[in-house]
N, C-alpha and C positions, 0 to 999 in steps of 0.2 A: 524585171526580175520577179521571182515568186517566193517570197519568204514563207508563205503558208499555202497549203492546199485545203480548200473547204470541201469536206465530205458531209454535206448536210449540216448538222449542228457540231460536227467534230472538226477541230482545227489541227491539221497535221503540219508541223514545221518541216520544211524541205531539208534543212540542215540535219535534223535527226533522222529523216528518211535516208539521206545519203550516207550517214554514219552506219545505219543498219545494212545498207548495200555494201559498204566497205568491209564491214565485219563478215558478211557472207562470202565475199570474194576472197578475203584473207583466210577465212576458214578452209576453203577448198584448196588453196595453195599450200597452206600449212599442213593439212591432212596428207596431201600427196607427198610433201617433202619428208614428213615424219615417216611415212610408209617406205619410201625409197631408201631411207637411211636405216631402216630396221629399228626405229625407235618406238613406234606404236602402230598397230594395224589400223587400216582404214575404218574398220567397224567399231573402234574403241571411242570412248568419250574424251580422250586426252586432248585432241585438237579443239573440241568445243570449249573445254575448260581454259586452254591456253589462249583462246581468242576472247571469250565472253568476259572472264574475270578481269584480265588486264585492260580491256576496252572500257568497262564500267569504272574501274579504278582510275583509268586515265582521264575520263570525263570529269570525275569528281576532283582529281588532282588539278586538272586544268582550270576548273572553276575556282578552287581554293587559291591557287597561285595567282589567278587574275585579281581576285578581290583583295588579296594581301599586298598587291602592288600599289593599291590606293587605300591605305589604312584610314584616311580621313573619311572617305565615302563609306567605308565599311562600318566604322563606328557610328556614323550618322544614321545609317539604315542597314543594320546587319542582316535582318531577315530578308528585306527586299533585295539586297546585293547577292546574298547566297542563293536565293530562289529565282533570281532573274534568268530569263531565257538567253540573255546575251552575255558575252564575255567569257572566252576560254583562252588560256595561255598554253602555247605549245610546249614550253619547257616543263611546266607543272604536270601536264599530261604525260610527258616522257618519263619523268621521275616516278610517278605513281604507277604507270603501266609497266615500267621496267621492274619495279619492286614486286608487283603482283605476278608477273611472268616468272620471276625467279622463284617465288613461293610455290606456284603451281608445279613448276618443273621439279623442284626438290621433293614435293609431296609424291610425285609419280616416279621418283628415282631416275630421272633422266639427267645425264651429265649436262651441266649448265652450258658449256661452250657448244655442245652438239645441239642443244635446244635453241640457243641463240642463232646458230647457223641455219637451222631449219626454219626459224621464224623470220629471217631477214627479208627474203623475197616477199613474203606475205605482208610484212610490216610496210615495206615500200609501196606495194600496190594498194593496200588499204589506205595509207596516207593520201595517195594521189586521188583516189575515188572520193575520200572524205572532203577533199578540197573543193569538189564540185558543189558540195553542200554550201560552202562559203560563197561560191559564185551565185548560186540560185537565191540565197537569202540576202545577198548584198550586205554582209555583216561588217564591212570595213576592211576586209583582207585584200582588197584590190590595191593597185599600185598608184603611182604618181601620174599626173596628166601626161597625155601623149598625143601626137598628131599622126601616129601610125594608123593605117586603114583598119586594123582589127581592134582599135581602142573601143571601149565600151563605157556607157554611163549607167548609173544605178539610181534613177530618180525615185524608185519605189522600194529601194532596199531598206534593210534595218538601219543602216548608216548611209543615208541617201547622198548622192552627188549627181549633178547634171553635167559635170565635166566628163570628157572622154578620157578614160584612164587605162592603164595597163591591166588587162585581165589576168593578174598574176596567178589565180587558182588554175587557169588553163595551162599556163606555163608549167606550174608545179605538177599537174596531172601528167603532162607529156614526159617530163623528166623522170617522174616517179615510175612510170610504166617502163621506160628504158632501163632504169636502175633495177627494177624488179626482174626484167628479162635477163639482164646481165648476171644478177646474183643467182637466178635459177640455173643458168648455164654453168656458172662457176661452181655451184653446188654439186654438179654432176661429175666434177673432177675429184681425184683422190688427193684432197688437201688436208692438212692438219686441222684439228678442231680449233675453231675460232677464226679461221681465215676468212670465211664468207661474212661473218659478223663484222670483222675488222673492215672489210671492203664496204659493208653497209654503213658503218660509222663514218668512214671517210667520204663516200660518195654523197650520202644524204647531207652530211655536214657542209660539203662544198656547195651543193645545190641550194641549200637554205641560206648560206652565207651570201651567195651571189644575188639571189632574188630579193634579199632585203634592201639592196641598193635602190630598187625601184618600188619598194613598199613605203607606206606612210607611217610606219612605226616610229616612235620617238627615239632619239639617240641618247645614250647614257655613257657607259664605260668606254673610254678612249674613242669616243665618237661612234661607237657601234651600238646597234640595238641589242636588247636582251637576247633575242634569237641568234644574232651573230656571235655574241659571246659564248652562248651554248654551242653553237656550231663549231667554233674554234676548239672548244674543249672536246667535242665529238671527234674532230679530225685528229687531234693529238692522241686521244685514246685509241682511235682506230689504227694509226701508224704504229703506236707502241705495241698494240696487240698483234698486228701483222708481223712486226719484228720478232716478238716473243714466240709466235707460232712458227716462224721460219727457223728460229734457233732450235726449237724442239725437233724440227725435221732433220737436222744435221746430226 
C-alpha cells in the first residue's frame, strides 16, 4: 500500500489525492446532469459550488463525528485528535455534506428535490472513487480475513495487517459505479422530482448495509454497526420518498 507519495520534501496523502479525483469526477457528472435538466448551464459556477462546499463540509463533519465517537480520547488530546490525519466517519460526512448541499441549492434557487436528483449519480460515483483512497492508504476500511484469491494484506497501511482480508473498498467502488450508471439512466426518464434521489438512498443504503457484514467495524445498536444503522435509516427514507413521489404522479 502507499499511504503517502513523496514528492521531494512534500508528503502527499493518497487518501486526499483520491478525494480530489472523486470531487473532479463528481463535478463533471453533476455539471452534465444539471445542464440536461435545465437547472444550470455548463459554463456556470453552480456545479463547482455544489461539489466543493459539500465535500469540504463533509470532510470536516466526518472528522468531527469520528472524534465525538470516542470522547475520552478527545478530551485527553483535543488538538491532536482534531488535527490528526486519520479517522473519518461516513455518517458524519453525510450529515454535514447534505446540509451544505441544501444551503448551496437554496442560495441558487434550485428546487431541492431536483438538485438532489441531479446530484445522486455524482455522489455515488464520487463515493466509490474516494474509497480507493482508503485502499491505497490502508486506513482500516478493509474487511475481515478471507481465503479468497483476491484477498489482500496491508502490512504498510496506516492501520496495518499482515492477514489477507477482504478488499472492501474495491467492492464498494464496483457497486458504486453500477449504482451511478443506473441513476444516470434513471435520470433520463421523465420521473417526478425526488425519484432518482429516493433510488440513491435505497441503493446506497443497501450496498453499505451489506458490505458492513465483512467489515471490521464494531457492533453497537441491535448488533449493527453505526453505518448499518444509518443505512437502515437511508433505506426507509428512500422508500418513503419514492412512495411520496409516486403519489404526486397520480
